mmCIF file as Biopython writes it, N, C-alpha, C and O atoms, coordinates in Angstrom:
data_model
#
loop_
_atom_site.group_PDB
_atom_site.id
_atom_site.type_symbol
_atom_site.label_atom_id
_atom_site.label_alt_id
_atom_site.label_comp_id
_atom_site.label_asym_id
_atom_site.label_entity_id
_atom_site.label_seq_id
_atom_site.pdbx_PDB_ins_code
_atom_site.Cartn_x
_atom_site.Cartn_y
_atom_site.Cartn_z
_atom_site.occupancy
_atom_site.B_iso_or_equiv
_atom_site.auth_seq_id
_atom_site.auth_asym_id
_atom_site.pdbx_PDB_model_num
ATOM 1   N N  . MET A ? 1  ? -4.124  -6.597  -1.413  1.0 0.0 1  A 1 
ATOM 2   C CA . MET A ? 1  ? -3.846  -5.423  -0.622  1.0 0.0 1  A 1 
ATOM 3   C C  . MET A ? 1  ? -2.335  -5.327  -0.439  1.0 0.0 1  A 1 
ATOM 4   O O  . MET A ? 1  ? -1.667  -6.321  -0.151  1.0 0.0 1  A 1 
ATOM 5   N N  . PHE A ? 2  ? -1.820  -4.144  -0.607  1.0 0.0 2  A 1 
ATOM 6   C CA . PHE A ? 2  ? -0.401  -3.878  -0.410  1.0 0.0 2  A 1 
ATOM 7   C C  . PHE A ? 2  ? -0.249  -2.685  0.524   1.0 0.0 2  A 1 
ATOM 8   O O  . PHE A ? 2  ? -1.037  -1.741  0.469   1.0 0.0 2  A 1 
ATOM 9   N N  . VAL A ? 3  ? 0.752   -2.729  1.367   1.0 0.0 3  A 1 
ATOM 10  C CA . VAL A ? 3  ? 1.109   -1.603  2.224   1.0 0.0 3  A 1 
ATOM 11  C C  . VAL A ? 3  ? 2.558   -1.294  1.892   1.0 0.0 3  A 1 
ATOM 12  O O  . VAL A ? 3  ? 3.455   -2.087  2.176   1.0 0.0 3  A 1 
ATOM 13  N N  . VAL A ? 4  ? 2.779   -0.118  1.278   1.0 0.0 4  A 1 
ATOM 14  C CA . VAL A ? 4  ? 4.099   0.170   0.729   1.0 0.0 4  A 1 
ATOM 15  C C  . VAL A ? 4  ? 4.564   1.597   1.018   1.0 0.0 4  A 1 
ATOM 16  O O  . VAL A ? 4  ? 3.771   2.479   1.350   1.0 0.0 4  A 1 
ATOM 17  N N  . CYS A ? 5  ? 5.870   1.789   0.880   1.0 0.0 5  A 1 
ATOM 18  C CA . CYS A ? 5  ? 6.452   3.121   0.987   1.0 0.0 5  A 1 
ATOM 19  C C  . CYS A ? 5  ? 6.263   3.848   -0.354  1.0 0.0 5  A 1 
ATOM 20  O O  . CYS A ? 5  ? 5.810   3.260   -1.336  1.0 0.0 5  A 1 
ATOM 21  N N  . LYS A ? 6  ? 6.612   5.104   -0.367  1.0 0.0 6  A 1 
ATOM 22  C CA . LYS A ? 6  ? 6.437   5.926   -1.576  1.0 0.0 6  A 1 
ATOM 23  C C  . LYS A ? 6  ? 7.245   5.371   -2.755  1.0 0.0 6  A 1 
ATOM 24  O O  . LYS A ? 6  ? 6.805   5.444   -3.902  1.0 0.0 6  A 1 
ATOM 25  N N  . GLU A ? 7  ? 8.404   4.828   -2.473  1.0 0.0 7  A 1 
ATOM 26  C CA . GLU A ? 7  ? 9.288   4.313   -3.521  1.0 0.0 7  A 1 
ATOM 27  C C  . GLU A ? 7  ? 8.694   3.101   -4.256  1.0 0.0 7  A 1 
ATOM 28  O O  . GLU A ? 7  ? 8.974   2.900   -5.438  1.0 0.0 7  A 1 
ATOM 29  N N  . HIS A ? 8  ? 7.891   2.307   -3.576  1.0 0.0 8  A 1 
ATOM 30  C CA . HIS A ? 8  ? 7.390   1.062   -4.155  1.0 0.0 8  A 1 
ATOM 31  C C  . HIS A ? 8  ? 5.921   1.114   -4.587  1.0 0.0 8  A 1 
ATOM 32  O O  . HIS A ? 8  ? 5.321   0.070   -4.843  1.0 0.0 8  A 1 
ATOM 33  N N  . VAL A ? 9  ? 5.344   2.289   -4.670  1.0 0.0 9  A 1 
ATOM 34  C CA . VAL A ? 9  ? 3.940   2.428   -5.074  1.0 0.0 9  A 1 
ATOM 35  C C  . VAL A ? 9  ? 3.717   1.863   -6.478  1.0 0.0 9  A 1 
ATOM 36  O O  . VAL A ? 9  ? 2.765   1.112   -6.693  1.0 0.0 9  A 1 
ATOM 37  N N  . GLU A ? 10 ? 4.563   2.206   -7.419  1.0 0.0 10 A 1 
ATOM 38  C CA . GLU A ? 10 ? 4.371   1.751   -8.802  1.0 0.0 10 A 1 
ATOM 39  C C  . GLU A ? 10 ? 4.441   0.228   -8.916  1.0 0.0 10 A 1 
ATOM 40  O O  . GLU A ? 10 ? 3.663   -0.373  -9.658  1.0 0.0 10 A 1 
ATOM 41  N N  . ILE A ? 11 ? 5.349   -0.390  -8.200  1.0 0.0 11 A 1 
ATOM 42  C CA . ILE A ? 11 ? 5.468   -1.847  -8.232  1.0 0.0 11 A 1 
ATOM 43  C C  . ILE A ? 11 ? 4.193   -2.487  -7.676  1.0 0.0 11 A 1 
ATOM 44  O O  . ILE A ? 11 ? 3.671   -3.444  -8.248  1.0 0.0 11 A 1 
ATOM 45  N N  . ALA A ? 12 ? 3.699   -1.956  -6.565  1.0 0.0 12 A 1 
ATOM 46  C CA . ALA A ? 12 ? 2.491   -2.505  -5.953  1.0 0.0 12 A 1 
ATOM 47  C C  . ALA A ? 12 ? 1.277   -2.318  -6.863  1.0 0.0 12 A 1 
ATOM 48  O O  . ALA A ? 12 ? 0.439   -3.214  -6.964  1.0 0.0 12 A 1 
ATOM 49  N N  . ILE A ? 13 ? 1.175   -1.177  -7.518  1.0 0.0 13 A 1 
ATOM 50  C CA . ILE A ? 13 ? 0.057   -0.946  -8.451  1.0 0.0 13 A 1 
ATOM 51  C C  . ILE A ? 13 ? 0.138   -1.945  -9.603  1.0 0.0 13 A 1 
ATOM 52  O O  . ILE A ? 13 ? -0.871  -2.542  -9.979  1.0 0.0 13 A 1 
ATOM 53  N N  . ASP A ? 14 ? 1.321   -2.126  -10.159 1.0 0.0 14 A 1 
ATOM 54  C CA . ASP A ? 14 ? 1.492   -3.086  -11.256 1.0 0.0 14 A 1 
ATOM 55  C C  . ASP A ? 14 ? 1.092   -4.495  -10.829 1.0 0.0 14 A 1 
ATOM 56  O O  . ASP A ? 14 ? 0.399   -5.194  -11.568 1.0 0.0 14 A 1 
ATOM 57  N N  . GLU A ? 15 ? 1.522   -4.915  -9.642  1.0 0.0 15 A 1 
ATOM 58  C CA . GLU A ? 15 ? 1.171   -6.250  -9.166  1.0 0.0 15 A 1 
ATOM 59  C C  . GLU A ? 15 ? -0.328  -6.382  -8.904  1.0 0.0 15 A 1 
ATOM 60  O O  . GLU A ? 15 ? -0.919  -7.427  -9.175  1.0 0.0 15 A 1 
ATOM 61  N N  . PHE A ? 16 ? -0.938  -5.324  -8.377  1.0 0.0 16 A 1 
ATOM 62  C CA . PHE A ? 16 ? -2.386  -5.347  -8.136  1.0 0.0 16 A 1 
ATOM 63  C C  . PHE A ? 16 ? -3.144  -5.502  -9.448  1.0 0.0 16 A 1 
ATOM 64  O O  . PHE A ? 16 ? -4.057  -6.321  -9.548  1.0 0.0 16 A 1 
ATOM 65  N N  . VAL A ? 17 ? -2.768  -4.717  -10.454 1.0 0.0 17 A 1 
ATOM 66  C CA . VAL A ? 17 ? -3.434  -4.778  -11.760 1.0 0.0 17 A 1 
ATOM 67  C C  . VAL A ? 17 ? -3.221  -6.141  -12.409 1.0 0.0 17 A 1 
ATOM 68  O O  . VAL A ? 17 ? -4.147  -6.693  -13.003 1.0 0.0 17 A 1 
ATOM 69  N N  . ASP A ? 18 ? -2.019  -6.686  -12.304 1.0 0.0 18 A 1 
ATOM 70  C CA . ASP A ? 18 ? -1.750  -8.018  -12.860 1.0 0.0 18 A 1 
ATOM 71  C C  . ASP A ? 18 ? -2.633  -9.080  -12.215 1.0 0.0 18 A 1 
ATOM 72  O O  . ASP A ? 18 ? -3.134  -9.979  -12.890 1.0 0.0 18 A 1 
ATOM 73  N N  . GLU A ? 19 ? -2.818  -8.967  -10.898 1.0 0.0 19 A 1 
ATOM 74  C CA . GLU A ? 19 ? -3.581  -9.985  -10.181 1.0 0.0 19 A 1 
ATOM 75  C C  . GLU A ? 19 ? -5.095  -9.823  -10.338 1.0 0.0 19 A 1 
ATOM 76  O O  . GLU A ? 19 ? -5.805  -10.805 -10.555 1.0 0.0 19 A 1 
ATOM 77  N N  . TYR A ? 20 ? -5.591  -8.586  -10.228 1.0 0.0 20 A 1 
ATOM 78  C CA . TYR A ? 20 ? -7.042  -8.361  -10.202 1.0 0.0 20 A 1 
ATOM 79  C C  . TYR A ? 20 ? -7.609  -7.782  -11.498 1.0 0.0 20 A 1 
ATOM 80  O O  . TYR A ? 20 ? -8.827  -7.702  -11.661 1.0 0.0 20 A 1 
ATOM 81  N N  . GLU A ? 21 ? -6.736  -7.379  -12.414 1.0 0.0 21 A 1 
ATOM 82  C CA . GLU A ? 21 ? -7.149  -6.787  -13.693 1.0 0.0 21 A 1 
ATOM 83  C C  . GLU A ? 21 ? -8.100  -5.609  -13.510 1.0 0.0 21 A 1 
ATOM 84  O O  . GLU A ? 21 ? -9.058  -5.443  -14.265 1.0 0.0 21 A 1 
ATOM 85  N N  . ASP A ? 22 ? -7.817  -4.794  -12.494 1.0 0.0 22 A 1 
ATOM 86  C CA . ASP A ? 22 ? -8.611  -3.611  -12.191 1.0 0.0 22 A 1 
ATOM 87  C C  . ASP A ? 22 ? -7.699  -2.590  -11.526 1.0 0.0 22 A 1 
ATOM 88  O O  . ASP A ? 22 ? -6.671  -2.951  -10.953 1.0 0.0 22 A 1 
ATOM 89  N N  . ALA A ? 23 ? -8.067  -1.333  -11.601 1.0 0.0 23 A 1 
ATOM 90  C CA . ALA A ? 23 ? -7.278  -0.276  -10.976 1.0 0.0 23 A 1 
ATOM 91  C C  . ALA A ? 23 ? -7.523  -0.269  -9.462  1.0 0.0 23 A 1 
ATOM 92  O O  . ALA A ? 23 ? -8.667  -0.393  -9.023  1.0 0.0 23 A 1 
ATOM 93  N N  . PRO A ? 24 ? -6.476  -0.125  -8.675  1.0 0.0 24 A 1 
ATOM 94  C CA . PRO A ? 24 ? -6.640  -0.123  -7.219  1.0 0.0 24 A 1 
ATOM 95  C C  . PRO A ? 24 ? -7.025  1.256   -6.691  1.0 0.0 24 A 1 
ATOM 96  O O  . PRO A ? 24 ? -6.927  2.259   -7.398  1.0 0.0 24 A 1 
ATOM 97  N N  . ASP A ? 25 ? -7.456  1.283   -5.455  1.0 0.0 25 A 1 
ATOM 98  C CA . ASP A ? 25 ? -7.634  2.526   -4.712  1.0 0.0 25 A 1 
ATOM 99  C C  . ASP A ? 25 ? -6.374  2.732   -3.891  1.0 0.0 25 A 1 
ATOM 100 O O  . ASP A ? 25 ? -5.835  1.782   -3.324  1.0 0.0 25 A 1 
ATOM 101 N N  . LEU A ? 26 ? -5.902  3.977   -3.826  1.0 0.0 26 A 1 
ATOM 102 C CA . LEU A ? 26 ? -4.729  4.307   -3.037  1.0 0.0 26 A 1 
ATOM 103 C C  . LEU A ? 26 ? -5.159  5.140   -1.846  1.0 0.0 26 A 1 
ATOM 104 O O  . LEU A ? 26 ? -5.892  6.119   -1.991  1.0 0.0 26 A 1 
ATOM 105 N N  . VAL A ? 27 ? -4.700  4.746   -0.666  1.0 0.0 27 A 1 
ATOM 106 C CA . VAL A ? 27 ? -5.023  5.457   0.561   1.0 0.0 27 A 1 
ATOM 107 C C  . VAL A ? 27 ? -3.720  5.931   1.180   1.0 0.0 27 A 1 
ATOM 108 O O  . VAL A ? 27 ? -2.817  5.132   1.428   1.0 0.0 27 A 1 
ATOM 109 N N  . ASP A ? 28 ? -3.624  7.238   1.430   1.0 0.0 28 A 1 
ATOM 110 C CA . ASP A ? 28 ? -2.441  7.800   2.063   1.0 0.0 28 A 1 
ATOM 111 C C  . ASP A ? 28 ? -2.557  7.572   3.569   1.0 0.0 28 A 1 
ATOM 112 O O  . ASP A ? 28 ? -3.441  8.130   4.218   1.0 0.0 28 A 1 
ATOM 113 N N  . LEU A ? 29 ? -1.676  6.764   4.115   1.0 0.0 29 A 1 
ATOM 114 C CA . LEU A ? 29 ? -1.753  6.409   5.531   1.0 0.0 29 A 1 
ATOM 115 C C  . LEU A ? 29 ? -1.384  7.554   6.459   1.0 0.0 29 A 1 
ATOM 116 O O  . LEU A ? 29 ? -1.595  7.454   7.668   1.0 0.0 29 A 1 
ATOM 117 N N  . THR A ? 30 ? -0.838  8.636   5.924   1.0 0.0 30 A 1 
ATOM 118 C CA . THR A ? 30 ? -0.564  9.801   6.776   1.0 0.0 30 A 1 
ATOM 119 C C  . THR A ? 30 ? -1.816  10.640  6.964   1.0 0.0 30 A 1 
ATOM 120 O O  . THR A ? 30 ? -1.869  11.483  7.859   1.0 0.0 30 A 1 
ATOM 121 N N  . GLU A ? 31 ? -2.835  10.418  6.121   1.0 0.0 31 A 1 
ATOM 122 C CA . GLU A ? 31 ? -4.071  11.192  6.196   1.0 0.0 31 A 1 
ATOM 123 C C  . GLU A ? 31 ? -5.260  10.400  6.727   1.0 0.0 31 A 1 
ATOM 124 O O  . GLU A ? 31 ? -6.254  10.996  7.144   1.0 0.0 31 A 1 
ATOM 125 N N  . VAL A ? 32 ? -5.181  9.075   6.722   1.0 0.0 32 A 1 
ATOM 126 C CA . VAL A ? 32 ? -6.315  8.234   7.085   1.0 0.0 32 A 1 
ATOM 127 C C  . VAL A ? 32 ? -5.916  7.265   8.190   1.0 0.0 32 A 1 
ATOM 128 O O  . VAL A ? 32 ? -4.832  6.682   8.154   1.0 0.0 32 A 1 
ATOM 129 N N  . ARG A ? 33 ? -6.793  7.099   9.169   1.0 0.0 33 A 1 
ATOM 130 C CA . ARG A ? 33 ? -6.588  6.116   10.242  1.0 0.0 33 A 1 
ATOM 131 C C  . ARG A ? 33 ? -7.787  5.175   10.256  1.0 0.0 33 A 1 
ATOM 132 O O  . ARG A ? 33 ? -8.918  5.594   10.013  1.0 0.0 33 A 1 
ATOM 133 N N  . PHE A ? 34 ? -7.532  3.909   10.540  1.0 0.0 34 A 1 
ATOM 134 C CA . PHE A ? 34 ? -8.583  2.911   10.658  1.0 0.0 34 A 1 
ATOM 135 C C  . PHE A ? 34 ? -8.650  2.470   12.116  1.0 0.0 34 A 1 
ATOM 136 O O  . PHE A ? 34 ? -7.619  2.230   12.743  1.0 0.0 34 A 1 
ATOM 137 N N  . THR A ? 35 ? -9.851  2.365   12.648  1.0 0.0 35 A 1 
ATOM 138 C CA . THR A ? 35 ? -9.987  2.010   14.065  1.0 0.0 35 A 1 
ATOM 139 C C  . THR A ? 35 ? -9.694  0.539   14.327  1.0 0.0 35 A 1 
ATOM 140 O O  . THR A ? 35 ? -9.185  0.193   15.393  1.0 0.0 35 A 1 
ATOM 141 N N  . ALA A ? 36 ? -10.005 -0.324  13.380  1.0 0.0 36 A 1 
ATOM 142 C CA . ALA A ? 36 ? -9.849  -1.760  13.608  1.0 0.0 36 A 1 
ATOM 143 C C  . ALA A ? 36 ? -8.632  -2.360  12.905  1.0 0.0 36 A 1 
ATOM 144 O O  . ALA A ? 36 ? -8.515  -3.583  12.825  1.0 0.0 36 A 1 
ATOM 145 N N  . TRP A ? 37 ? -7.721  -1.524  12.392  1.0 0.0 37 A 1 
ATOM 146 C CA . TRP A ? 37 ? -6.564  -2.037  11.650  1.0 0.0 37 A 1 
ATOM 147 C C  . TRP A ? 37 ? -5.369  -1.130  11.851  1.0 0.0 37 A 1 
ATOM 148 O O  . TRP A ? 37 ? -5.476  0.089   11.714  1.0 0.0 37 A 1 
ATOM 149 N N  . GLU A ? 38 ? -4.247  -1.712  12.170  1.0 0.0 38 A 1 
ATOM 150 C CA . GLU A ? 38 ? -2.987  -0.988  12.263  1.0 0.0 38 A 1 
ATOM 151 C C  . GLU A ? 38 ? -2.099  -1.418  11.102  1.0 0.0 38 A 1 
ATOM 152 O O  . GLU A ? 38 ? -1.949  -2.615  10.858  1.0 0.0 38 A 1 
ATOM 153 N N  . PRO A ? 39 ? -1.510  -0.469  10.383  1.0 0.0 39 A 1 
ATOM 154 C CA . PRO A ? 39 ? -0.628  -0.861  9.281   1.0 0.0 39 A 1 
ATOM 155 C C  . PRO A ? 39 ? 0.625   -1.557  9.807   1.0 0.0 39 A 1 
ATOM 156 O O  . PRO A ? 39 ? 1.031   -1.332  10.947  1.0 0.0 39 A 1 
ATOM 157 N N  . PRO A ? 40 ? 1.234   -2.400  8.979   1.0 0.0 40 A 1 
ATOM 158 C CA . PRO A ? 40 ? 2.480   -3.051  9.385   1.0 0.0 40 A 1 
ATOM 159 C C  . PRO A ? 40 ? 3.577   -2.018  9.641   1.0 0.0 40 A 1 
ATOM 160 O O  . PRO A ? 40 ? 3.464   -0.862  9.233   1.0 0.0 40 A 1 
ATOM 161 N N  . ALA A ? 41 ? 4.610   -2.439  10.304  1.0 0.0 41 A 1 
ATOM 162 C CA . ALA A ? 41 ? 5.706   -1.540  10.654  1.0 0.0 41 A 1 
ATOM 163 C C  . ALA A ? 41 ? 6.573   -1.157  9.469   1.0 0.0 41 A 1 
ATOM 164 O O  . ALA A ? 41 ? 7.252   -0.130  9.503   1.0 0.0 41 A 1 
ATOM 165 N N  . CYS A ? 42 ? 6.557   -1.982  8.405   1.0 0.0 42 A 1 
ATOM 166 C CA . CYS A ? 42 ? 7.408   -1.670  7.265   1.0 0.0 42 A 1 
ATOM 167 C C  . CYS A ? 42 ? 6.726   -2.014  5.947   1.0 0.0 42 A 1 
ATOM 168 O O  . CYS A ? 42 ? 5.766   -2.782  5.906   1.0 0.0 42 A 1 
ATOM 169 N N  . CYS A ? 43 ? 7.235   -1.439  4.895   1.0 0.0 43 A 1 
ATOM 170 C CA . CYS A ? 43 ? 6.793   -1.672  3.529   1.0 0.0 43 A 1 
ATOM 171 C C  . CYS A ? 43 ? 6.917   -3.157  3.188   1.0 0.0 43 A 1 
ATOM 172 O O  . CYS A ? 43 ? 7.796   -3.844  3.707   1.0 0.0 43 A 1 
ATOM 173 N N  . GLN A ? 44 ? 6.048   -3.642  2.328   1.0 0.0 44 A 1 
ATOM 174 C CA . GLN A ? 44 ? 6.100   -5.049  1.925   1.0 0.0 44 A 1 
ATOM 175 C C  . GLN A ? 44 ? 7.314   -5.376  1.067   1.0 0.0 44 A 1 
ATOM 176 O O  . GLN A ? 44 ? 7.654   -6.548  0.908   1.0 0.0 44 A 1 
ATOM 177 N N  . PHE A ? 45 ? 7.980   -4.353  0.505   1.0 0.0 45 A 1 
ATOM 178 C CA . PHE A ? 45 ? 9.112   -4.582  -0.387  1.0 0.0 45 A 1 
ATOM 179 C C  . PHE A ? 45 ? 10.452  -4.159  0.204   1.0 0.0 45 A 1 
ATOM 180 O O  . PHE A ? 45 ? 11.499  -4.488  -0.352  1.0 0.0 45 A 1 
ATOM 181 N N  . CYS A ? 46 ? 10.436  -3.430  1.329   1.0 0.0 46 A 1 
ATOM 182 C CA . CYS A ? 46 ? 11.691  -2.991  1.952   1.0 0.0 46 A 1 
ATOM 183 C C  . CYS A ? 46 ? 11.442  -2.730  3.437   1.0 0.0 46 A 1 
ATOM 184 O O  . CYS A ? 46 ? 10.378  -3.067  3.956   1.0 0.0 46 A 1 
ATOM 185 N N  . SER A ? 47 ? 12.401  -2.142  4.110   1.0 0.0 47 A 1 
ATOM 186 C CA . SER A ? 47 ? 12.271  -1.904  5.548   1.0 0.0 47 A 1 
ATOM 187 C C  . SER A ? 47 ? 11.828  -0.486  5.893   1.0 0.0 47 A 1 
ATOM 188 O O  . SER A ? 47 ? 11.823  -0.116  7.067   1.0 0.0 47 A 1 
ATOM 189 N N  . GLU A ? 48 ? 11.456  0.317   4.890   1.0 0.0 48 A 1 
ATOM 190 C CA . GLU A ? 48 ? 10.985  1.675   5.130   1.0 0.0 48 A 1 
ATOM 191 C C  . GLU A ? 48 ? 9.586   1.671   5.753   1.0 0.0 48 A 1 
ATOM 192 O O  . GLU A ? 48 ? 8.878   0.666   5.691   1.0 0.0 48 A 1 
ATOM 193 N N  . SER A ? 49 ? 9.201   2.773   6.340   1.0 0.0 49 A 1 
ATOM 194 C CA . SER A ? 49 ? 7.858   2.911   6.897   1.0 0.0 49 A 1 
ATOM 195 C C  . SER A ? 49 ? 6.837   2.955   5.771   1.0 0.0 49 A 1 
ATOM 196 O O  . SER A ? 49 ? 7.085   3.587   4.744   1.0 0.0 49 A 1 
ATOM 197 N N  . PRO A ? 50 ? 5.701   2.300   5.940   1.0 0.0 50 A 1 
ATOM 198 C CA . PRO A ? 50 ? 4.681   2.314   4.885   1.0 0.0 50 A 1 
ATOM 199 C C  . PRO A ? 50 ? 4.013   3.670   4.796   1.0 0.0 50 A 1 
ATOM 200 O O  . PRO A ? 50 ? 3.831   4.346   5.809   1.0 0.0 50 A 1 
ATOM 201 N N  . ARG A ? 51 ? 3.647   4.069   3.594   1.0 0.0 51 A 1 
ATOM 202 C CA . ARG A ? 51 ? 2.997   5.360   3.372   1.0 0.0 51 A 1 
ATOM 203 C C  . ARG A ? 51 ? 1.637   5.177   2.706   1.0 0.0 51 A 1 
ATOM 204 O O  . ARG A ? 51 ? 0.726   5.973   2.934   1.0 0.0 51 A 1 
ATOM 205 N N  . PHE A ? 52 ? 1.488   4.131   1.881   1.0 0.0 52 A 1 
ATOM 206 C CA . PHE A ? 52 ? 0.252   3.948   1.124   1.0 0.0 52 A 1 
ATOM 207 C C  . PHE A ? 52 ? -0.328  2.558   1.307   1.0 0.0 52 A 1 
ATOM 208 O O  . PHE A ? 52 ? 0.391   1.563   1.393   1.0 0.0 52 A 1 
ATOM 209 N N  . LEU A ? 53 ? -1.651  2.522   1.365   1.0 0.0 53 A 1 
ATOM 210 C CA . LEU A ? 53 ? -2.410  1.282   1.333   1.0 0.0 53 A 1 
ATOM 211 C C  . LEU A ? 53 ? -3.017  1.187   -0.049  1.0 0.0 53 A 1 
ATOM 212 O O  . LEU A ? 53 ? -3.700  2.107   -0.498  1.0 0.0 53 A 1 
ATOM 213 N N  . ILE A ? 54 ? -2.773  0.086   -0.722  1.0 0.0 54 A 1 
ATOM 214 C CA . ILE A ? 54 ? -3.271  -0.110  -2.081  1.0 0.0 54 A 1 
ATOM 215 C C  . ILE A ? 54 ? -4.248  -1.281  -2.044  1.0 0.0 54 A 1 
ATOM 216 O O  . ILE A ? 54 ? -3.873  -2.423  -1.776  1.0 0.0 54 A 1 
ATOM 217 N N  . VAL A ? 55 ? -5.528  -0.958  -2.323  1.0 0.0 55 A 1 
ATOM 218 C CA . VAL A ? 55 ? -6.584  -1.983  -2.266  1.0 0.0 55 A 1 
ATOM 219 C C  . VAL A ? 55 ? -7.470  -1.927  -3.493  1.0 0.0 55 A 1 
ATOM 220 O O  . VAL A ? 55 ? -8.408  -2.714  -3.614  1.0 0.0 55 A 1 
#
């Protein structure tokens, strides 16, 4: 699972495919909220706000 900004989506997808050998699902965090989970404050690759959940 990756939580990333728009700039780092491609890197996260590449790493997901390398690790799991399958295409990930992308969730736009501006459109979806989870009741039992809060996204981290920043992207996993930089200090920007996260925009996508890649699972």
